[in-house]
C-alpha positions as CSV (number, residue, x, y, z in Angstrom):
1,X,-53.9,32.4,4.8
2,X,-56.5,29.9,3.2
3,X,-60.3,29.7,3.4
4,X,-59.9,26.7,5.3
5,X,-58.3,28.4,8.1
6,X,-60.4,31.3,7.6
7,X,-62.6,31.7,10.8
8,X,-65.2,34.2,9.5
9,X,-68.4,33.6,7.9
10,X,-67.7,35.6,3.9
11,X,-69.4,38.5,3.3
12,X,-69.8,41.1,0.6
13,X,-66.0,42.3,0.5
14,X,-65.0,38.1,-0.4
15,X,-66.6,38.7,-3.4
16,X,-64.1,39.1,-6.4
17,X,-64.1,41.8,-8.9
18,X,-64.3,41.8,-12.7
19,X,-60.3,40.8,-12.5
20,X,-60.7,38.3,-10.4
21,X,-59.5,39.6,-7.3
22,X,-61.2,40.5,-4.1
23,X,-62.8,43.7,-3.5
24,X,-60.7,44.1,-0.2
25,X,-61.5,46.3,2.6
26,X,-64.2,49.3,1.7
27,X,-62.6,52.5,1.8
28,X,-64.8,55.7,1.3
29,X,-64.1,57.8,-1.7
30,X,-61.5,61.0,-0.9
31,X,-63.1,64.2,-2.3
32,X,-60.6,66.6,-3.9
33,X,-60.4,69.3,-1.4
34,X,-59.0,66.9,0.8
35,X,-55.9,66.1,-1.1
36,X,-55.4,69.9,-2.1
37,X,-55.3,71.7,1.4
38,X,-52.2,70.4,2.7
39,X,-50.3,72.0,-0.4
40,X,-52.1,75.6,0.2
41,X,-50.9,75.3,3.8
42,X,-47.2,74.9,3.0
43,X,-47.6,77.8,0.3
44,X,-49.1,80.0,2.7
45,X,-46.7,79.4,5.0
46,X,-43.8,80.2,3.2
47,X,-45.4,83.4,1.7
48,X,-45.7,84.4,5.5
49,X,-42.0,84.0,5.7
50,X,-41.0,85.7,2.5
51,X,-43.2,88.6,3.4
52,X,-41.2,88.9,7.0
53,X,-37.9,88.6,5.6
54,X,-38.9,91.4,2.8
55,X,-39.9,93.9,5.5
56,X,-36.8,93.2,7.9
57,X,-34.9,94.0,4.8
58,X,-36.4,97.3,3.5
59,X,-37.1,98.6,7.0
60,X,-32.8,99.0,7.4
61,X,-32.2,96.9,10.2
62,X,-32.8,97.9,14.1
63,X,-33.5,101.4,14.3
64,X,-31.6,103.8,16.4
65,X,-33.1,104.0,20.0
66,X,-34.8,107.1,20.8
67,X,-32.5,108.4,23.5
68,X,-29.4,107.6,21.1
69,X,-31.3,110.0,18.8
70,X,-31.7,112.7,20.7
71,X,-27.9,112.6,22.1
72,X,-26.9,113.0,18.6
73,X,-29.5,115.8,17.8
74,X,-28.3,118.0,20.8
75,X,-25.0,117.4,20.1
76,X,-25.2,118.5,16.5
77,X,-27.3,121.8,17.3
78,X,-24.9,123.1,20.1
79,X,-22.1,125.5,18.9
80,X,-18.7,124.6,19.3
81,X,-16.5,126.4,21.7
82,X,-14.5,127.5,19.3
83,X,-17.3,129.3,17.3
84,X,-18.4,130.6,20.3
85,X,-15.2,132.9,21.2
86,X,-15.0,133.9,18.0
87,X,-18.8,134.9,17.8
88,X,-18.0,137.0,20.7
89,X,-14.8,138.5,19.9
90,X,-17.0,140.0,16.8
91,X,-19.7,141.1,18.9
92,X,-17.0,142.7,21.6
93,X,-17.0,146.7,20.9
94,X,-13.6,147.6,19.3
95,X,-10.8,149.2,21.3
96,X,-10.6,152.6,20.1
97,X,-8.1,154.1,22.4
98,X,-5.1,153.2,20.5
99,X,-6.5,154.9,17.5
100,X,-7.0,158.2,19.3
101,X,-3.7,160.4,19.6
102,X,-2.5,161.1,23.0
103,X,-3.9,164.3,24.5
104,X,-0.4,165.7,24.6
105,X,0.5,164.9,21.0
106,X,-0.7,167.4,17.9
107,X,-2.8,165.4,15.3
108,X,-1.1,164.8,12.0
109,X,-0.2,167.6,10.1
110,X,-0.8,170.1,12.5
111,X,2.0,171.8,14.0
112,X,2.1,174.7,16.5
113,X,3.9,177.4,14.7
114,X,4.3,179.8,18.0
115,X,6.7,177.2,19.2
116,X,8.5,175.9,16.2
117,X,9.7,179.6,15.3
118,X,12.9,180.4,16.8
119,X,12.0,183.4,17.8
120,X,9.0,185.5,19.1
121,X,7.0,187.5,16.3
122,X,5.5,190.1,18.7
123,X,9.0,191.3,19.6
124,X,10.2,192.0,16.2
125,X,12.1,195.3,15.6
126,X,10.1,196.4,12.0
127,X,12.7,199.0,11.8
128,X,15.3,196.1,10.8
129,X,16.4,196.1,7.1
130,X,15.0,193.5,5.4
131,X,15.6,192.2,1.7
132,X,13.7,190.2,-0.3
133,X,15.0,188.2,-3.2
134,X,12.7,186.3,-6.1
135,X,14.6,182.7,-6.7
136,X,11.8,181.5,-9.1
137,X,8.7,182.4,-7.5
138,X,7.2,184.2,-10.4
139,X,7.4,187.7,-11.9
140,X,6.6,190.4,-9.4
141,X,7.0,188.5,-6.4
142,X,10.1,190.2,-4.8
143,X,7.9,193.4,-4.9
144,X,4.9,191.6,-3.7
145,X,6.7,190.2,-0.8
146,X,8.1,194.0,-0.1
147,X,4.5,194.9,-0.1
148,X,3.2,192.2,2.3
149,X,5.9,193.1,4.8
150,X,5.1,196.8,4.4
151,X,1.6,196.0,5.2
152,X,2.9,194.6,8.3
153,X,4.4,197.8,9.6
154,X,7.8,197.0,8.3
155,X,9.8,200.2,7.4
156,X,12.6,199.1,5.5
157,X,12.2,196.5,3.1
158,X,13.6,195.9,-0.4
159,X,13.4,194.0,-3.1
160,X,16.1,192.5,-5.5
161,X,16.9,189.6,-7.9
162,X,18.6,186.6,-6.2
163,X,22.3,186.5,-6.2
164,X,24.3,184.2,-7.8
165,X,25.5,182.8,-4.4
166,X,21.9,182.0,-3.3
167,X,20.6,181.0,-7.0
168,X,18.9,177.6,-6.3
169,X,20.4,177.1,-3.0
170,X,17.0,176.4,-1.5
171,X,14.3,174.1,-2.8
172,X,11.4,175.9,-0.7
173,X,11.0,179.6,0.4
174,X,13.4,180.4,3.3
175,X,14.1,183.5,5.5
176,X,17.6,183.6,6.5
177,X,18.8,186.1,9.6
178,X,21.5,187.4,11.5
179,X,22.7,186.9,15.0
180,X,20.1,188.2,17.5
181,X,17.5,188.7,15.0
182,X,15.1,185.7,15.5
183,X,12.0,187.9,16.6
184,X,12.5,189.9,13.4
185,X,12.4,186.7,11.2
186,X,10.5,185.0,13.0
187,X,8.1,187.8,12.2
188,X,8.8,188.1,8.7
189,X,8.2,184.2,7.8
190,X,4.9,184.6,9.7
191,X,3.9,187.7,6.9
192,X,4.8,186.1,4.3
193,X,3.7,182.5,5.0
194,X,6.8,180.4,5.0
195,X,7.3,177.5,7.0
196,X,8.8,178.1,10.4
197,X,11.0,175.1,9.8
198,X,12.7,177.3,7.1
199,X,13.6,180.0,9.1
200,X,17.5,179.8,9.6
201,X,20.2,181.6,11.1
202,X,23.0,182.5,8.8
203,X,26.7,183.8,9.3
204,X,26.5,185.8,6.1
205,X,23.6,187.7,7.2
206,X,25.4,188.6,10.5
207,X,28.0,189.9,8.1
208,X,25.8,192.2,6.3
209,X,23.9,195.5,6.7
210,X,20.6,193.4,6.3
211,X,19.0,191.8,9.5
212,X,16.7,189.5,7.1
213,X,17.2,187.6,3.6
214,X,14.0,186.4,2.1
215,X,14.6,183.7,-0.8
216,X,11.5,183.4,-2.5
217,X,10.5,180.0,-4.4
218,X,7.3,180.2,-4.4
219,X,4.3,183.3,-4.8
220,X,3.8,185.2,-1.5
221,X,0.5,183.8,-0.1
């Protein structure tokens, strides 16, 4: 617009400057803070967002609700059913009934000599002839057996060397008896400590004048 058509009177803003151009509208000079604070505001906002993200990541995401934690803890503390049964089995008293021998059964290593002997020692004929043989029991054991029987009341006892027919025939001391001499043979075995299982009836003794033969393999005792 030219001055010829300018409807307003000239003022100080129409004065030309040093370079020949109008000064233009008047503007108040801006302070340094007014140009800086927008940048500071943006920096603070971004810093707050960064702090929030880091805090979220460091917490490892959302936490387990308290109810879920209590449920998990209760399940961990409760013993399993199989473990409870094992503990009850260990605490239960052992059943010793099966380990005890029956009342009618003798304990191991024990035997009733009176029932295992073939006869009754108290009914023995102490006048029946008895012959004692030493078959490796040691020197003088036949005489020792003779003396033991005599001490028990036998009156017809002889000691002799074992005949060839009996030598080595038995592994343990044995009492052989003739027919109807079981009581006397049982008394002889009892007096000499012979195992009742080794008291046997023998046809050879039945045919001899002696009623009982004793074959000693171990010392009399």
